[in-house]
Structure formats: structure tokens, C-alpha cells
C-alpha positions in Angstrom: 130.9 144.2 122.3 133.8 141.7 122.1 133.6 137.8 120.7 133.1 136.0 124.3 130.0 138.6 124.7 128.7 138.0 121.3 129.3 134.1 121.8 127.2 134.3 125.3 124.3 136.6 123.6 123.6 134.1 120.9 123.9 131.1 123.2 121.4 132.3 125.2 119.4 133.3 122.2 119.4 129.9 120.7 118.5 128.8 124.3 115.7 130.9 124.6 113.9 129.0 121.2 114.1 125.9 123.0 110.4 125.3 124.2 109.8 121.6 123.3 111.8 118.3 123.4 112.2 117.0 119.9 111.7 112.9 120.6 112.6 109.6 117.6 112.7 107.0 119.7 112.8 103.5 118.3 111.3 101.3 120.8 112.4 97.5 121.7 109.4 96.5 122.6 106.4 98.1 121.3 104.2 95.4 123.7 104.8 97.6 126.5 102.3 100.3 126.0 98.1 99.9 126.7 96.4 102.7 124.3 92.5 103.4 125.4 93.4 100.3 128.0 93.9 98.3 124.6 97.4 96.2 124.9 99.2 97.6 121.6 101.4 94.5 121.5 102.8 96.2 118.2 102.9 99.8 118.1 100.1 100.1 115.6 97.7 102.1 118.3 100.3 104.5 119.6 99.7 108.4 118.2 102.6 109.6 116.5 104.5 106.6 115.5 106.4 107.2 112.2 108.0 103.8 110.5 109.7 101.9 113.4 110.3 105.2 115.8 107.8 107.0 118.4 107.9 110.6 117.6 106.3 113.0 119.7 107.2 116.6 120.4 106.9 118.0 123.8 106.3 121.2 125.2 108.2 121.6 128.0 106.2 124.1 129.8 103.0 122.0 130.2 104.0 118.6 129.1 101.8 118.8 126.6 102.5 116.4 123.4 101.9 118.0 120.3 99.3 116.6 117.5 98.1 114.2 120.0 94.5 112.9 119.2 92.0 114.6 121.4 89.9 111.5 123.2 93.0 109.3 123.0 94.6 107.5 126.5 98.2 106.0 126.4 100.2 103.8 129.2 103.4 103.3 128.1 107.2 101.8 128.8 109.3 101.8 125.9 112.4 100.1 126.4 114.5 102.2 123.7 118.7 101.5 125.2 120.6 103.1 122.3 118.1 103.5 119.4 116.7 107.4 120.0 117.3 110.4 119.2 116.4 113.8 121.5 116.4 117.3 120.9 115.8 121.0 122.0 113.7 122.8 119.5 110.5 124.6 119.1 106.9 123.4 118.1 108.1 123.2 114.4 110.6 120.7 115.3 113.0 123.1 114.4 116.2 121.1 116.0 118.6 123.7 117.7 120.4 121.4 120.1 120.9 117.8 120.2 121.5 114.9 123.7 125.0 114.8 123.8 124.5 111.2 125.3 123.4 107.7 123.5 121.3 107.0 126.4 117.7 108.0 127.2 117.3 111.8 129.4 115.6 110.2 132.1 114.6 113.3 133.8 112.8 114.3 130.8 111.2 110.9 129.5 111.1 108.6 132.6 108.4 110.8 134.2 108.0 109.6 138.0 110.1 106.7 137.1 113.5 105.3 137.1 114.2 104.7 133.6 118.1 103.9 134.0 118.7 105.5 130.9 117.3 102.6 128.8 112.7 103.5 128.8 110.6 105.9 127.9 107.7 105.9 130.9 104.7 107.8 130.5 101.2 108.5 131.5 99.7 110.4 128.6 96.1 111.7 128.9 92.9 112.1 127.2 93.9 116.1 126.2 97.8 114.6 125.3 98.7 116.1 129.0 102.0 113.7 130.3 100.6 113.1 134.1 102.5 114.3 136.7 105.2 116.6 134.4 107.4 119.3 135.9 108.7 121.9 133.9 112.6 120.4 133.7 115.2 122.1 134.6 117.7 121.1 131.3 121.1 121.2 131.9 122.9 122.6 128.9 126.2 121.2 129.1 124.6 117.5 128.4 122.8 119.4 125.3 125.4 120.2 121.9 124.5 122.9 119.8 123.1 121.8 116.3 125.5 123.1 113.7 
């Protein structure tokens, strides 16, 4: 196998491992969310908050958020702007590809809405399932292989 074929094989192998979207997004305004019907004005109710960032890991095939507590329902519209990092990786949060833009990847995180590259918009069911999730088609030109 030649060099070009080896690179292609390694690239395909890396892409096949990308089963999850890993998010670390600092919400500019936490109050644009409700958790179990209660306004989350300070971002203290939303599961998976780590410091100033919301850090879910989403299974690409199903739209299920890993580690989401059973029975918690949320509706969120977080303005993130340029304060987010996004990776494709595996369930253990191993980062394989990094989003190559500084905007929010709308196709992955503005579910059923237009996020204009600034917003994470979604409804999360009590099982951690993102409502109306459709498995995304990844445009690999928009992602950079992590070194």
C-alpha cells in the first residue's frame, strides 16, 4: 500500500471512531433555559455544567446525551458566540477531530432552529434524548484532525 492509500486508510479509521459530539461551550446568558419547568437564571440547574461551560457528550447516531440524569427535562437557547469548543470523538471524550470554525456548528447544536452560529438550541427529554434529533451528516472538510 502506498503513502496516499495509507493516509486514506488512517483517515477512514479515525473517522469511524467518531461516534460522539463533545461540547465545551461557555454560555453568555444562562437564563435562556428552563430545567424541569423552572427558569435557570444562573445556570445552576442545568446538568453537565463544569465551571462556566456546559459540557455534554452527545451520541451522534441517537442524539442521547451521556450522563444526563434520569427525569430531568430541559429547554435551552444558549448564546455562545465564539466561546465554544467542539470535537468529534468517542464516548470517553477522546477528541479526534476539532471543529474548524469559531462559530457554533448549527447542524449539530441548533436542533430544528436557526442558531446563526451563535446559539445552542435544543429540547432535552427526561431520558437525555434531544428532541427531534436526526443523525447528522458530517462534512469532514469542516473538521480538523487533532494531533
